[in-house]
C-alpha positions in Angstrom: -37.8 30.0 18.7 -34.8 28.7 16.5 -32.7 30.6 14.2 -33.9 30.5 11.0 -31.8 27.8 8.6 -29.8 30.1 5.9 -28.0 27.1 3.8 -30.6 24.8 1.8 -29.5 21.5 1.6 -28.4 21.7 -1.6 -26.2 24.7 -0.4 -24.1 22.2 1.9 -24.1 19.1 -0.5 -21.9 21.6 -2.8 -19.7 22.9 -0.2 -19.6 19.1 0.5 -18.7 18.5 -2.7 -15.9 21.7 -3.3 -13.7 20.1 -0.5 -13.7 17.3 -1.1 -12.6 18.8 -4.8 -10.0 21.1 -3.7 -8.4 18.7 -0.6 -10.1 15.2 -1.2 -12.3 13.3 0.6 -10.7 12.7 3.8 -11.1 16.5 4.5 -14.9 15.6 4.8 -16.2 16.7 7.9 -18.5 18.8 9.6 -16.7 21.1 10.9 -14.9 21.4 7.6 -18.2 22.0 5.2 -19.4 24.3 8.3 -16.0 26.1 7.6 -16.9 26.0 3.6 -19.6 27.8 4.5 -19.7 30.0 7.3 -22.0 28.8 9.9 -21.6 25.6 13.2 -22.7 22.6 11.5 -25.7 22.7 13.1 -27.8 23.8 9.5 -25.5 20.2 8.2 -27.4 18.5 10.9 -30.5 20.2 10.5 -30.5 18.0 7.2 -28.7 15.2 7.5 -28.9 12.7 10.2 -25.2 11.8 10.6 -22.0 12.3 9.0 -22.4 8.9 6.6 -25.9 11.0 5.2 -24.4 13.9 4.2 -21.0 12.2 2.5 -23.6 9.4 0.7 -25.0 13.2 -0.2 -21.4 14.6 -1.9 -20.9 11.1 -3.6 -23.6 11.1 -5.2 -23.1 15.0 -6.5 -20.0 14.0 -7.5 -21.2 10.7 -9.6 -22.7 13.5 -11.1 -20.0 15.0 -12.1 -18.3 12.0 -13.4 -21.4 11.3 -15.4 -21.0 14.5 -17.4 -17.9 13.9 -18.4 -18.7 10.3 -19.9 -21.6 11.3 -21.7 -19.9 14.1 -23.2 -17.8 11.0 -24.8 -20.6 8.9 -25.5 -21.7 11.8 -28.0 -18.8 11.7 -30.1 -18.1 9.6 -33.2 -16.4 7.1 -31.8 -18.7 6.9 -27.6 -16.9 4.3 -26.4 -13.4 5.4 -27.3 -15.0 8.5 -26.0 -16.0 7.5 -22.8 -12.9 6.2 -22.4 -11.4 8.8 -22.9 -13.5 11.7 -21.1 -12.9 8.8 -17.9 -8.8 9.8 -18.5 -9.7 13.6 -18.6 -12.3 13.1 -15.2 -9.0 12.4 -13.8 -6.7 14.9 -14.9 -9.1 17.1 -14.3 -10.9 16.7 -11.0 -8.2 14.4 -9.4 -9.7 14.4 -5.9 -13.0 14.1 -7.1 -11.6 10.5 -8.7 -9.7 9.9 -6.3 -13.1 10.1 -4.0 -15.5 8.1 -6.8 -12.7 5.1 -7.5 -10.3 4.6 -4.9 -11.7 5.0 -1.6 -13.3 1.7 0.1 -17.6 3.5 0.4 -18.2 0.2 1.4 -18.2 -1.6 -1.9 -15.2 -3.1 -2.4 -13.1 -0.2 -4.5 -12.1 -2.3 -8.0 -15.2 -3.7 -8.6 -16.6 0.3 -8.3 -15.2 1.6 -12.0 -15.6 -1.6 -13.4 -18.9 -2.8 -15.0 -22.4 -2.3 -13.8 -21.3 -0.7 -10.4 -20.2 1.7 -13.4 -22.9 4.3 -13.2 -23.0 5.6 -16.7 -22.6 1.1 -18.1 -25.7 0.6 -19.9 -25.1 3.6 -22.3 -21.7 2.8 -22.5 -21.9 -1.1 -23.4 -24.8 -0.4 -25.6 -22.3 2.0 -27.8 -19.4 -0.4 -28.4 -22.5 -3.3 -29.3 -24.0 -0.9 -31.7 -20.5 0.8 -33.2 -18.0 -2.7 -33.4 -20.7 -4.9 -33.9 -20.2 -7.1 -30.9 -22.8 -9.2 -29.2 -23.2 -8.5 -25.6 -21.1 -11.2 -23.6 -18.4 -10.1 -25.9 -19.0 -6.5 -25.1 -18.6 -7.4 -21.9 -15.6 -8.7 -21.8 -14.2 -5.5 -24.2 -15.7 -3.5 -21.3 -14.2 -4.8 -18.6 -10.4 -5.4 -19.9 -10.2 -1.7 -20.7 -11.5 -0.2 -18.1 -8.9 -2.3 -15.7 -6.6 -0.5 -18.6 -8.2 2.8 -18.7 -7.9 3.0 -14.4 -4.7 2.1 -14.7 -4.0 5.3 -16.8 -6.2 7.3 -15.0 -4.5 6.6 -12.1 -1.3 8.1 -13.4 -3.0 11.3 -14.1 -4.8 11.1 -11.2 -1.5 11.6 -9.4 -0.3 13.8 -11.7 3.0 11.0 -12.8 3.5 12.6 -15.6 4.8 9.6 -18.0 2.3 10.0 -20.6 0.7 13.3 -22.5 -3.4 12.4 -22.9 -2.3 12.1 -26.6 0.2 9.1 -25.9 -2.7 7.7 -23.1 -5.1 8.2 -27.1 -2.9 6.1 -29.2 -2.6 3.7 -26.4 -6.1 2.5 -25.9 -7.1 2.9 -29.6 -4.5 -0.4 -30.0 -5.6 -2.2 -26.9 -9.4 -2.0 -28.3 -8.4 -2.6 -31.6 -6.4 -6.0 -30.6 -9.2 -6.7 -28.5 -12.4 -6.4 -30.6 -9.6 -8.5 -33.1 -9.9 -11.1 -30.7 -13.1 -10.7 -30.1 -14.1 -11.3 -33.2 -15.9 -7.9 -33.7 -15.5 -5.4 -37.2 -12.2 -3.7 -37.3 
């Protein structure tokens, strides 16, 4: 009779997520996850057909962490700005997860991983922008794309702990860029 499996699928995913959180996505392997759990790699492959399946599950778990950050921003008085600031906070507080989600090629073009339609929060962020600033969808998409690129650049600096800007500096810079774009697109300032 085969030995009883001592770890759940969720525990394995969480162990993988913690490894990525501490050491980065390049450290995610069956051996590192099994070491984290204190077992052989065998239980991992009881739940996952291969390492790629585990990587996808850990990627989804990382997206869940990211989504919580953005959801918190969307609940603020200025939801579009709140989402942008939470994106920066995610990069600052979870630098390895940020790199894993937005700086490693997972089979998609890296640049599209943070832009608009590929963001798990896209529709909520876009809706907040349209409603808060009274801009039509096409203009809101352009503003969002511009702000995504700008915020992504700042986020990399935070994820890499460059120490060039404080969070307050970044908030002011994002506000200035955003207001310029709103004015350019004819939104209500």
